[in-house]
KEKOLLUM-530317 format. One record per residue (C-alpha): residue number from 0; residue in three letters; x, y, z. Coordinates in pm, whole numbers. Example, Ala and Ser with C-alpha at 12.3 -4.5 7.8 and 13.67 -1.06 7.14 Angstrom:
! residues 2
k r east north up
0 ala 1230 -450 780
1 ser 1367 -106 714
This chain:
! residues 373
k r east north up
0 met 215 -2449 -1197
1 pro 301 -2079 -1150
2 thr 135 -1818 -1364
3 phe 378 -1609 -1568
4 val 267 -1268 -1690
5 asp 372 -1156 -2037
6 arg 430 -782 -1994
7 thr 355 -724 -2363
8 ser 3 -862 -2330
9 gly -112 -702 -2006
10 ala -137 -822 -1649
11 pro -385 -1005 -1427
12 glu -664 -814 -1257
13 pro -520 -615 -963
14 arg -724 -818 -714
15 gln -560 -1140 -839
16 val -208 -1042 -744
17 leu -71 -969 -399
18 arg 94 -641 -491
19 pro -9 -497 -831
20 his 223 -254 -1006
21 ala 129 112 -971
22 glu 14 142 -1333
23 his -234 -140 -1274
24 ala -346 -54 -921
25 phe -421 307 -1020
26 ala -509 252 -1385
27 ala -842 433 -1352
28 glu -678 746 -1209
29 leu -407 746 -1476
30 ala -668 707 -1749
31 ala -878 991 -1608
32 leu -576 1219 -1593
33 ala -473 1132 -1949
34 ala -825 1201 -2079
35 gln -837 1549 -1926
36 asp -471 1643 -1963
37 asp -442 1908 -2235
38 arg -100 2040 -2133
39 pro 221 1981 -2333
40 arg 383 1642 -2281
41 pro 753 1566 -2327
42 ala 840 1305 -2589
43 arg 687 964 -2511
44 trp 540 1077 -2179
45 lys 194 942 -2101
46 leu 104 1257 -1905
47 ser 220 1616 -1884
48 pro 448 1714 -1593
49 trp 151 1890 -1430
50 ala -59 1572 -1450
51 val 226 1358 -1315
52 ala 255 1588 -1014
53 thr -122 1577 -964
54 tyr -112 1197 -977
55 leu 149 1187 -699
56 leu 9 1464 -478
57 gly -362 1406 -536
58 gly -640 1641 -637
59 ile -984 1668 -795
60 leu -1016 1682 -1174
61 pro -1267 1908 -1354
62 asp -1505 1613 -1405
63 gly -1502 1537 -1031
64 thr -1259 1243 -1044
65 val -1067 1218 -717
66 ile -695 1149 -752
67 thr -567 998 -429
68 pro -234 1123 -290
69 lys 54 880 -341
70 tyr 303 1103 -162
71 val 233 1330 134
72 gly 500 1595 155
73 pro 616 1930 16
74 arg 477 1997 -330
75 arg 798 2158 -448
76 ile 990 1832 -396
77 val 756 1650 -634
78 glu 764 1935 -887
79 val 1146 1935 -892
80 ala 1155 1557 -931
81 val 908 1560 -1220
82 thr 1081 1852 -1391
83 thr 1416 1673 -1365
84 leu 1277 1377 -1560
85 ala 1171 1618 -1835
86 thr 1535 1725 -1881
87 asp 1847 1527 -1971
88 arg 1947 1490 -1604
89 ala 1883 1166 -1421
90 leu 1698 1179 -1088
91 leu 1842 1059 -756
92 leu 1594 1024 -471
93 leu 1795 1043 -150
94 gly 1678 999 207
95 val 1699 792 520
96 pro 1537 446 506
97 gly 1160 454 504
98 thr 1104 794 340
99 ala 909 647 44
100 lys 1192 665 -210
101 thr 1097 337 -379
102 trp 727 422 -362
103 val 782 761 -526
104 ser 1012 619 -795
105 glu 758 353 -888
106 his 473 602 -921
107 leu 686 847 -1115
108 ala 776 575 -1366
109 ala 414 461 -1388
110 ala 285 812 -1456
111 val 561 913 -1697
112 ser 603 593 -1899
113 gly 304 378 -1805
114 asp 547 107 -1695
115 ser 726 83 -1360
116 thr 869 -265 -1417
117 leu 1200 -172 -1579
118 leu 1398 -214 -1259
119 val 1753 -287 -1146
120 gln 1764 -391 -781
121 gly 2091 -281 -629
122 thr 2274 -522 -399
123 ala 2635 -592 -307
124 gly 2629 -864 -574
125 thr 2474 -666 -861
126 pro 2689 -738 -1168
127 glu 2777 -502 -1450
128 glu 2549 -704 -1680
129 ala 2246 -593 -1481
130 ile 2309 -236 -1596
131 arg 2462 -292 -1941
132 tyr 2374 -624 -2105
133 gly 2439 -997 -2084
134 trp 2460 -1283 -2327
135 asn 2253 -1587 -2418
136 tyr 2544 -1828 -2392
137 ala 2382 -2104 -2595
138 glu 2334 -1859 -2882
139 leu 2679 -1710 -2823
140 leu 2855 -2048 -2843
141 ala 2654 -2158 -3145
142 his 2679 -1844 -3357
143 gly 2920 -1606 -3186
144 pro 2849 -1248 -3072
145 ser 2539 -1102 -3237
146 arg 2238 -888 -3149
147 asp 2034 -1208 -3123
148 ala 2269 -1340 -2855
149 leu 2263 -1015 -2657
150 val 2035 -1003 -2352
151 pro 1941 -638 -2284
152 ser 1934 -504 -1931
153 pro 1638 -294 -1810
154 val 1856 13 -1870
155 leu 1926 -86 -2230
156 arg 1559 -158 -2290
157 ala 1464 184 -2157
158 met 1721 349 -2383
159 thr 1583 179 -2695
160 glu 1216 229 -2600
161 gly 1246 585 -2471
162 thr 1103 506 -2128
163 thr 1195 541 -1761
164 val 1413 286 -1582
165 arg 1458 258 -1207
166 val 1772 166 -1011
167 glu 1692 84 -650
168 glu 1952 119 -373
169 leu 2220 259 -603
170 thr 2469 296 -318
171 arg 2452 -76 -242
172 ile 2596 -154 -586
173 pro 2978 -189 -597
174 ala 3147 135 -702
175 asp 3297 -4 -1023
176 val 2955 -127 -1132
177 gln 2792 206 -1042
178 asp 3031 384 -1275
179 thr 2903 193 -1578
180 leu 2620 447 -1563
181 ile 2850 743 -1630
182 thr 2863 708 -2009
183 ile 2494 617 -2025
184 leu 2391 929 -1833
185 ser 2639 1173 -1987
186 glu 2660 1059 -2350
187 lys 2323 883 -2360
188 thr 2494 592 -2534
189 leu 2587 238 -2437
190 pro 2887 96 -2627
191 ile 2878 -274 -2723
192 pro 3245 -336 -2807
193 glu 3190 -708 -2878
194 leu 2979 -607 -3177
195 gly 3160 -286 -3264
196 gln 2832 -104 -3212
197 glu 2661 131 -2968
198 val 2304 193 -2860
199 gln 2189 554 -2850
200 ala 1906 646 -2619
201 val 1592 775 -2786
202 arg 1394 1073 -2657
203 gly 1192 993 -2349
204 phe 1465 789 -2182
205 asn 1559 875 -1827
206 leu 1664 706 -1507
207 ile 1542 728 -1148
208 ala 1777 602 -876
209 thr 1717 572 -503
210 ala 1983 574 -232
211 asn 2038 625 137
212 asp 2355 676 339
213 arg 2236 541 672
214 asp 2247 163 627
215 arg 2556 -52 648
216 gly 2710 -176 325
217 val 2678 158 149
218 asn 2917 253 -133
219 asp 2958 626 -188
220 leu 2889 755 -536
221 ser 3189 888 -726
222 ser 3183 1261 -788
223 ala 3168 1194 -1163
224 leu 2853 985 -1124
225 arg 2688 1214 -870
226 arg 2722 1506 -1113
227 arg 2505 1317 -1361
228 phe 2213 1325 -1120
229 asn 1986 1594 -989
230 thr 1947 1496 -624
231 val 1613 1535 -448
232 val 1609 1463 -75
233 leu 1290 1308 59
234 pro 1247 1414 422
235 leu 1070 1240 705
236 pro 714 1371 759
237 glu 725 1713 922
238 thr 433 1660 1160
239 ala 278 1372 1349
240 glu -55 1434 1172
241 ala 110 1401 831
242 glu 278 1077 936
243 val -46 936 1076
244 asp -215 1019 746
245 ile 59 842 547
246 val 50 532 767
247 thr -330 516 759
248 arg -348 543 380
249 arg -79 285 312
250 val -206 38 570
251 asp -555 71 424
252 gln -422 -1 73
253 ile -221 -302 192
254 gly -508 -422 407
255 arg -753 -424 117
256 ser -523 -654 -79
257 leu -504 -889 223
258 asp -874 -862 321
259 leu -782 -710 657
260 pro -1003 -475 864
261 ser -1012 -108 768
262 ala -724 90 915
263 pro -944 381 1038
264 glu -1092 142 1294
265 gly -758 157 1471
266 thr -668 523 1431
267 asp -586 560 1801
268 glu -330 280 1784
269 ile -182 417 1460
270 arg -138 752 1631
271 arg 25 576 1926
272 val 277 392 1706
273 val 364 712 1520
274 thr 407 903 1847
275 val 640 637 1993
276 phe 850 624 1677
277 arg 877 1002 1643
278 glu 972 1054 2007
279 leu 1240 785 2002
280 arg 1364 912 1666
281 asp 1386 1273 1787
282 gly 1513 1195 2137
283 leu 1241 1416 2281
284 thr 877 1369 2383
285 ser 612 1543 2175
286 asp 547 1803 2446
287 gly 917 1896 2445
288 arg 954 1834 2818
289 thr 1142 1507 2842
290 lys 1457 1395 2666
291 val 1475 1026 2579
292 lys 1747 806 2440
293 ser 1725 697 2075
294 pro 1768 333 1970
295 ser 1997 215 1690
296 gly 1720 168 1431
297 thr 1570 434 1207
298 leu 1206 387 1321
299 ser 1087 512 984
300 thr 737 565 851
301 ala 776 244 651
302 glu 843 52 974
303 ala 535 208 1133
304 ile 331 86 834
305 ser 473 -264 882
306 val 394 -266 1255
307 val 35 -153 1202
308 thr -23 -397 915
309 gly 103 -681 1131
310 gly -123 -565 1413
311 leu -425 -561 1183
312 ala -349 -917 1079
313 leu -332 -1021 1445
314 ser -661 -849 1524
315 ala -830 -1008 1222
316 his -716 -1363 1283
317 phe -675 -1379 1661
318 gly -880 -1088 1791
319 asp -1211 -910 1733
320 gly -1107 -730 1413
321 val -1037 -399 1587
322 leu -676 -285 1627
323 arg -587 -277 1996
324 pro -267 -221 2201
325 arg -199 -594 2239
326 asp -195 -628 1860
327 ile 82 -373 1804
328 ala 296 -420 2116
329 ala 515 -701 1980
330 gly 563 -520 1650
331 val 672 -200 1825
332 leu 917 -397 2039
333 gly 1063 -567 1732
334 ala 1105 -236 1550
335 val 1270 -58 1844
336 val 1494 -333 1981
337 arg 1737 -412 1697
338 asp 2041 -436 1924
339 pro 1927 -673 2202
340 ala 2163 -525 2459
341 ala 2163 -148 2405
342 asp 1818 -99 2251
343 arg 1637 -303 2517
344 val 1769 -65 2784
345 val 1653 235 2580
346 trp 1308 84 2531
347 gln 1256 -14 2895
348 glu 1360 333 3011
349 tyr 1119 496 2764
350 leu 842 258 2867
351 glu 879 337 3238
352 thr 946 710 3222
353 val 716 813 2937
354 val 455 553 2844
355 arg 370 453 3201
356 glu 292 811 3301
357 arg 90 908 2993
358 asp -288 943 3033
359 gly -488 694 2830
360 trp -186 475 2753
361 gln -223 220 3033
362 asp -347 -62 2808
363 phe -55 2 2571
364 tyr 188 10 2863
365 arg 63 -324 2999
366 ala 72 -485 2654
367 cys 428 -368 2599
368 arg 539 -481 2943
369 glu 394 -825 2874
370 val 597 -876 2556
371 thr 912 -703 2685
372 val 980 -909 2996
């Protein structure tokens, strides 16, 4: 029988679940910050804005507690995002796929409200009820419309509890459903015409949405809805070293939950994956000397994390536990070649003109050639 977790009574130990929520995985850090946080906190916030930013960016507390970075990027971006949540403006995290929008939104909600689970996942089939409310039809048929028959959405729950709600992939939601947020974000009320009532948001309520405009199936936000958000653009990592650091940290976190080898054992291969992705993304080799064609995919940091994690699993179960070129070659090929016709040509050209000639990359070249042909 499956184990169901009652959110009102806590959660299993982080080691018992495959992917613990941020507030559980980093409970010790959040508790340490709360204990030493003497700065003003907005209504119903678990931490002050300064402490929330410290939680995301990392730092060392006065008692020596180390707060690990959750986001590696410009500090001002995080400060603007946190400050937005302390106002009456909703926050829109915008960026190309793989720029940690979901990751940042989860950790923001965990640090601000202590709960990142109030979530609406945007898809082409997301109904209006997912944002407003639904009905318990058995109760509705038996007794008619009533508050007991109403099933609150995560947004409605956040309004009544004064907490943070997340809407993932907002631009994937149909435009008419998106616009149900306009009244909620502008008037901070949600009308319930069936009952002749309305729900007013209490202090502490806010909404974090994520969106990108690169994938297919995207619905543009109306100008009326976009005005209700303060938009923060999350960029791709500026330098290769920053991206290597991000990939190493995330792979290490994922690996611990899967009992995989430590990521630092394969730092050379992580650096190789990041270099390949950045060069193909930019259309230029890292030394600036050779132009290369770019494939159709985004080759994001998130995809690099996936490739390296898959390679670690291969090395653990079918290798010697150390990440090697043969462990990542197939993953790199799968990430680059999304369009079998056009992307394969791009990849083979890059392989022969760049990888083949690069000192110290011969093992990687041979491994890639083996899986490509």
